[in-house]
C-alpha positions in Angstrom: -14.6 -26.5 12.3 -15.1 -24.4 8.8 -12.1 -21.3 8.0 -13.5 -18.6 6.1 -11.8 -17.0 3.4 -11.7 -13.6 3.2 -13.1 -11.6 0.3 -10.7 -9.9 -2.8 -11.6 -6.6 -1.6 -10.1 -7.4 2.1 -6.6 -9.3 0.4 -6.3 -6.3 -0.8 -6.9 -3.6 1.7 -4.4 -5.7 3.8 -1.9 -6.0 0.6 -1.9 -2.5 0.4 -1.5 -1.7 3.9 1.8 -3.8 3.8 2.7 -1.7 0.9 2.2 1.4 1.7 4.0 0.7 5.2 6.9 -0.6 3.0 7.5 2.5 1.2 6.9 4.5 4.2 9.7 2.6 5.6 11.7 3.1 2.1 11.6 6.6 2.0 14.3 7.9 1.6 14.7 6.2 -2.0 10.9 7.6 -2.8 12.3 11.0 -2.1 15.4 10.5 -4.3 12.8 9.6 -6.9 11.1 13.6 -6.4 14.4 15.1 -6.0 15.7 14.2 -8.9 13.0 15.8 -11.5 12.7 18.4 -9.3 16.3 20.0 -9.1 16.4 19.7 -13.0 12.9 21.7 -13.3 14.5 24.2 -10.6 17.8 24.5 -12.8 15.8 24.9 -15.4 14.4 28.2 -14.9 16.3 29.7 -17.4 14.6 27.6 -20.0 11.0 29.1 -19.4 10.9 32.1 -21.1 12.7 30.1 -24.6 10.8 26.5 -24.4 7.4 27.8 -22.4 6.3 26.1 -19.3 4.9 23.5 -20.6 8.4 22.1 -22.6 10.2 22.3 -19.2 7.3 20.9 -16.8 6.8 17.8 -19.4 10.4 16.8 -19.5 10.9 16.9 -15.9 7.4 14.8 -15.5 8.7 12.0 -18.0 12.1 12.3 -15.8 10.1 11.5 -12.3 8.2 8.9 -14.4 11.3 7.1 -16.2 12.6 6.8 -12.1 9.6 5.6 -10.7 9.1 2.8 -13.0 12.2 1.6 -14.0 14.3 2.3 -10.3 11.5 2.2 -8.3 8.8 -0.3 -9.4 11.7 -3.0 -11.0 14.3 -2.8 -8.0 11.0 -3.2 -5.2 9.9 -6.1 -7.8 12.9 -7.7 -8.3 13.7 -7.1 -4.2 10.6 -8.5 -2.7 11.0 -11.6 -5.4 14.5 -12.2 -4.1 13.2 -12.4 -0.8 10.8 -15.0 -0.7 8.2 -12.5 -0.4 6.0 -13.4 -3.6 6.2 -17.0 -2.7 5.2 -16.3 0.5 1.9 -14.7 -0.9 0.9 -17.3 -3.6 0.2 -19.7 -0.9 -1.5 -17.3 1.3 -5.6 -17.2 -0.1 -4.3 -13.8 -2.6 -4.7 -14.5 -6.5 -1.4 -13.1 -8.4 -3.5 -10.1 -9.8 -4.4 -8.9 -6.3 -0.7 -9.1 -5.2 0.4 -6.8 -8.5 -2.5 -4.4 -8.3 -1.3 -3.6 -4.9 2.4 -2.8 -5.8 0.5 -1.2 -8.8 -1.4 1.4 -7.0 1.6 2.1 -4.7 3.2 3.1 -7.9 0.4 5.2 -9.0 0.3 7.2 -5.8 4.5 8.0 -6.4 3.2 8.8 -9.7 0.6 11.5 -8.9 3.0 12.7 -5.6 5.4 13.3 -8.0 3.3 15.1 -10.9 1.9 17.5 -7.9 5.7 18.1 -6.7 6.3 19.4 -10.4 3.6 21.3 -10.6 3.8 23.4 -7.4 7.7 23.6 -7.5 7.1 25.2 -11.1 5.0 27.5 -10.1 6.7 28.5 -6.7 10.1 28.5 -8.1 9.4 29.0 -12.0 6.5 31.1 -11.9 5.0 28.7 -14.5 1.2 29.1 -14.0 -1.0 26.8 -16.0 -4.9 26.9 -16.1 -7.1 24.2 -14.4 -8.0 21.8 -17.0 -4.5 21.9 -17.5 -3.0 20.6 -14.2 -5.9 17.6 -14.8 -5.0 16.7 -17.7 -1.5 16.9 -17.1 -2.1 14.4 -14.1 -4.5 12.0 -16.0 -1.7 12.1 -18.9 1.1 11.2 -16.5 -0.6 8.2 -15.1 -0.7 7.2 -18.0 2.8 8.0 -19.7 4.1 6.2 -16.2 2.4 3.1 -17.1 5.1 2.7 -20.1 7.7 2.5 -17.7 6.2 0.5 -15.5 5.4 -2.1 -18.1 9.7 -1.8 -19.3 10.2 -2.1 -15.7 8.1 -5.7 -15.0 10.6 -6.7 -18.8 13.5 -5.5 -16.8 12.6 -7.5 -13.7 11.3 -10.5 -16.0 14.3 -10.9 -18.0 16.7 -10.4 -15.1 16.5 -12.4 -11.8 19.1 -11.3 -9.6 18.1 -8.0 -7.8 21.4 -6.6 -8.0 22.0 -6.8 -11.9 18.4 -5.7 -12.0 19.5 -2.5 -9.8 22.5 -1.9 -12.4 20.3 -2.3 -15.7 17.6 0.3 -14.7 19.9 2.8 -13.5 22.0 2.7 -17.0 18.4 2.4 -18.9 17.5 5.3 -17.1 20.2 7.5 -17.7 19.7 6.7 -21.3 16.7 7.7 -21.4 17.0 10.7 -19.9 20.2 12.0 -21.3 19.6 11.1 -24.7 15.8 12.1 -24.5 16.5 15.2 -22.9 19.3 16.1 -24.9 17.7 14.7 -28.1 14.7 17.6 -27.6 16.4 20.3 -27.7 19.2 19.4 -31.1 21.7 18.6 -29.4 22.9 15.6 -31.0 21.5 16.1 -34.2 18.9 15.8 -36.4 18.3 12.2 -36.9 18.8 11.1 -33.4 16.1 14.2 -32.2 13.7 12.9 -34.9 13.9 9.4 -33.2 13.5 10.3 -30.2 10.3 11.9 -30.8 8.7 8.2 -31.4 10.7 6.8 -28.4 9.6 6.4 -25.3 10.7 9.2 -23.4 9.7 11.9 -26.6 5.9 10.2 -26.8 5.3 10.7 -23.0 6.9 13.7 -22.9 5.1 15.3 -26.0 1.6 14.6 -24.7 2.4 15.3 -20.9 3.3 18.9 -22.8 -0.2 18.5 -25.4 -2.4 18.1 -22.0 -0.8 20.8 -19.6 -2.1 23.3 -22.5 -5.4 21.5 -24.2 -5.6 23.9 -27.2 -2.6 22.7 -28.2 -3.7 18.2 -28.7 -3.3 17.7 -31.9 -3.2 14.7 -34.1 0.5 14.1 -33.5 -1.2 14.6 -29.8 -3.6 11.5 -30.7 -0.7 9.9 -32.5 1.7 9.9 -30.0 -1.1 8.7 -27.6 -1.4 5.5 -29.4 2.7 5.2 -29.8 2.2 5.4 -26.0 -0.6 2.4 -25.6 1.1 0.7 -27.8 4.7 0.3 -26.3 2.5 0.0 -22.6 0.5 -3.1 -24.1 3.6 -4.6 -25.8 6.2 -4.3 -22.7 3.5 -5.5 -20.4 2.7 -8.4 -22.4 6.8 -9.5 -22.7 6.9 -8.5 -19.0 4.1 -10.4 -17.8 5.3 -13.2 -19.7 8.2 -13.3 -18.9 8.1 -12.7 -15.1 8.6 -16.0 -12.2 7.8 -15.4 -8.9 10.9 -16.6 -7.8 14.5 -16.6 -9.0 14.9 -20.4 -9.2 
């Protein structure tokens, strides 16, 4: 009697269904990830007239992307690895890339949800309205920007095996990114740090999201920021994959 090997599409579908179920069961954590940038958006209503709606929206979206990649993705991977889930999946008829693709798809869904929530709250509470092209461009660039933080989260979970240490590390990195990023953009931390922030992962992602929200402002600096963002993603992804271990031993 022969055993039929399921197709890659079938395996991926089952893995995705399981990951979505896990996401739903842990929806409180997902809500918190979306809640932080939303609170910042509402509290920054007074800055809309001074800096513009694109500035406020792009900062809040960047904060949300940071939270999804660092605190969401990396902690989920560290927890599943510690529980031995990856070890069990690797003996099943599922390729390594299918296992990770399922989890990345869930994070992609979170990025889309977070970005849409920011758009809706920005329109309803802050009165920020942009063109249809700006909304579409913002969604697409949010995915590109989110890849930076997903790959950075992969680096952290590759370097650190203990899930508790991963949790602490991602929180510290997240706090450093949003505090230095936001205050650096506002010029509070001085000119030198402000310039450095522009070419940090936070600064480049924030810039391309802001430019995508108002397509007419996309210029050479935006293209350069996009290339730097892609460069960060490639470097982080390379080392994150290279250092990653499927178990904690």
